[in-house]
C-alpha positions as CSV (number, residue, x, y, z in Angstrom):
1,X,-17.2,-16.3,-34.5
2,X,-18.6,-20.1,-33.8
3,X,-21.3,-21.0,-35.5
4,X,-23.9,-24.3,-34.8
5,X,-26.7,-23.6,-37.5
6,X,-27.0,-26.9,-39.1
7,X,-26.8,-28.8,-36.0
8,X,-29.4,-30.7,-33.5
9,X,-29.1,-30.9,-30.1
10,X,-32.1,-32.1,-29.2
11,X,-29.8,-35.3,-30.4
12,X,-27.6,-34.8,-27.0
13,X,-27.7,-36.3,-24.7
14,X,-28.0,-34.3,-21.6
15,X,-26.1,-36.6,-19.3
16,X,-25.8,-34.0,-15.8
17,X,-21.9,-35.2,-15.4
18,X,-21.5,-31.2,-16.0
19,X,-18.1,-29.9,-13.9
20,X,-18.8,-28.7,-10.2
21,X,-17.8,-28.9,-7.1
22,X,-18.2,-31.7,-4.7
23,X,-19.1,-31.5,-1.1
24,X,-16.4,-31.3,1.6
25,X,-15.4,-35.1,2.1
26,X,-13.7,-38.3,0.9
27,X,-15.1,-39.0,-2.4
28,X,-13.7,-42.0,-5.0
29,X,-12.8,-41.0,-8.3
30,X,-10.6,-41.4,-11.5
31,X,-8.9,-38.3,-12.9
32,X,-10.3,-38.2,-16.6
33,X,-8.5,-35.0,-17.6
34,X,-5.6,-32.9,-17.1
35,X,-4.0,-29.4,-18.2
36,X,-1.1,-27.8,-17.7
37,X,-0.4,-23.5,-17.9
38,X,1.7,-21.3,-16.0
39,X,-0.2,-19.7,-12.6
40,X,0.7,-15.6,-12.4
41,X,3.9,-15.7,-10.5
42,X,5.6,-17.5,-13.2
43,X,5.2,-21.4,-11.9
44,X,3.4,-24.3,-12.8
45,X,-0.1,-25.6,-12.0
46,X,-1.8,-28.9,-13.1
47,X,-5.3,-28.7,-13.7
48,X,-6.9,-32.3,-13.1
49,X,-10.7,-33.4,-14.4
50,X,-11.9,-35.9,-11.5
51,X,-14.7,-38.4,-12.8
52,X,-16.9,-39.5,-9.4
53,X,-16.4,-44.2,-9.6
54,X,-19.6,-43.8,-6.9
55,X,-21.8,-43.3,-4.3
56,X,-24.4,-40.0,-4.7
57,X,-22.3,-38.1,-7.7
58,X,-21.2,-41.2,-10.1
59,X,-20.8,-39.6,-12.7
60,X,-20.4,-35.9,-12.1
61,X,-17.1,-34.3,-12.6
62,X,-15.2,-31.6,-10.6
63,X,-11.7,-29.9,-11.2
64,X,-8.9,-29.3,-9.0
65,X,-5.3,-27.7,-9.3
66,X,-2.0,-28.5,-8.1
67,X,0.5,-26.3,-8.4
68,X,4.0,-28.5,-8.4
69,X,6.8,-26.0,-9.6
70,X,7.7,-22.2,-8.1
71,X,8.6,-19.3,-10.6
72,X,12.0,-20.9,-10.7
73,X,11.3,-24.4,-12.6
74,X,11.0,-26.7,-8.8
75,X,9.2,-27.6,-6.6
76,X,11.7,-26.7,-4.6
77,X,12.7,-22.3,-3.3
78,X,14.0,-21.1,0.2
79,X,14.0,-25.0,1.8
80,X,9.8,-25.3,0.6
81,X,8.4,-27.7,-0.7
82,X,4.9,-26.7,-2.6
83,X,2.0,-29.2,-1.5
84,X,0.4,-29.8,-4.3
85,X,3.8,-32.1,-4.8
86,X,3.5,-34.0,-2.1
87,X,-0.6,-33.9,-3.5
88,X,0.5,-35.3,-7.2
89,X,2.7,-37.9,-5.8
90,X,0.4,-39.2,-3.1
91,X,-2.3,-39.4,-5.7
92,X,0.0,-40.8,-8.3
93,X,1.6,-43.8,-5.5
94,X,-2.3,-44.5,-4.5
95,X,-3.0,-45.1,-8.1
96,X,-0.3,-47.8,-8.1
97,X,2.7,-45.5,-10.5
98,X,5.6,-45.3,-9.9
99,X,7.3,-41.9,-9.0
100,X,10.6,-43.0,-9.3
101,X,11.7,-41.9,-12.5
102,X,9.0,-39.6,-12.9
103,X,5.1,-38.8,-14.1
104,X,2.9,-38.9,-17.1
105,X,0.1,-37.6,-16.0
106,X,-1.5,-39.8,-18.6
107,X,-1.0,-43.4,-15.6
108,X,-3.4,-41.6,-13.5
109,X,-6.4,-42.3,-16.3
110,X,-9.1,-44.1,-15.3
111,X,-7.4,-45.3,-11.9
112,X,-10.1,-45.3,-8.9
113,X,-8.8,-43.6,-5.7
114,X,-9.9,-42.2,-2.7
115,X,-9.7,-38.6,-2.2
116,X,-10.0,-35.9,0.5
117,X,-11.5,-32.6,-1.4
118,X,-12.6,-29.4,0.2
119,X,-14.6,-26.6,-0.9
120,X,-13.7,-23.1,-1.2
121,X,-13.9,-19.7,-3.5
122,X,-12.2,-19.1,-6.3
123,X,-11.8,-15.7,-7.4
124,X,-15.4,-14.5,-8.7
125,X,-17.4,-16.8,-5.8
126,X,-18.3,-19.7,-7.5
127,X,-17.4,-23.0,-5.1
128,X,-14.5,-24.9,-6.4
129,X,-12.3,-28.3,-5.5
130,X,-8.8,-28.4,-3.4
131,X,-7.7,-31.6,-3.6
132,X,-6.7,-32.1,0.7
133,X,-5.4,-35.2,0.9
134,X,-5.5,-39.3,-0.5
135,X,-6.3,-41.3,2.0
136,X,-5.4,-44.4,-0.6
137,X,-2.0,-43.4,0.1
138,X,-1.6,-44.4,3.8
139,X,-2.6,-47.8,2.5
140,X,-0.4,-47.7,0.1
141,X,3.0,-50.1,1.3
142,X,6.4,-48.6,0.5
143,X,4.5,-45.2,0.2
144,X,7.0,-41.9,0.8
145,X,4.9,-40.6,4.8
146,X,6.4,-37.1,5.5
147,X,8.1,-37.1,9.2
148,X,7.2,-35.5,11.8
149,X,10.3,-33.5,11.9
150,X,10.8,-31.3,8.6
151,X,12.7,-31.7,5.7
152,X,13.1,-35.6,7.3
153,X,11.3,-37.7,4.6
154,X,11.4,-41.9,5.6
155,X,10.6,-44.6,3.6
156,X,8.2,-47.1,5.3
157,X,9.0,-50.2,4.7
158,X,6.4,-52.6,2.9
159,X,4.8,-55.5,5.3
160,X,6.5,-58.8,5.8
161,X,6.0,-62.0,3.5
162,X,3.1,-63.9,5.6
163,X,6.1,-66.1,7.8
164,X,6.1,-70.2,6.0
165,X,3.8,-72.9,7.2
166,X,5.2,-75.2,9.1
167,X,7.3,-78.0,8.2
168,X,5.5,-81.4,7.8
169,X,7.0,-84.1,10.4
170,X,6.9,-87.0,8.4
171,X,4.9,-89.8,9.7
172,X,6.7,-93.0,11.6
173,X,8.2,-95.1,9.3
174,X,7.6,-93.0,6.4
175,X,11.1,-91.5,5.0
176,X,10.8,-87.8,4.3
177,X,11.0,-86.8,0.0
178,X,14.2,-84.9,0.6
């Protein structure tokens, strides 16, 4: 059993930054913690602790869970891909992380990103947040977007580079420098 005798709790400032459920909507947050664990069915779930970086909830934290692997250890089973896997990839891309060779969750830390959260109930009837979308993903050039037909991802091209400036016409009587 843990003992806290001799510790002065009056010296600890209560910042009010405990974990709670943000109201449903879009919030600018950053990842500040994570944990990876097994689901009851044998799959894998990533917990991400998010901290609001602005607005009325600045400094407040919440947890979201993303199931990213089935019991077979992959994000795909019977032709279906887990939504948590897509959301994790979208979150990483919106944070500016290249996911072509995998992902170290630490790469997501302390990078502000807009997320769309919903509120649902956990097994104890407490409010909890669910990640429903990553609005910043849609603003990311070259991001992988889901096509209208399932299983047909399409790559959206980056915006074209700006057109070069029109070449200056040499003045009469002055030779061009090239």
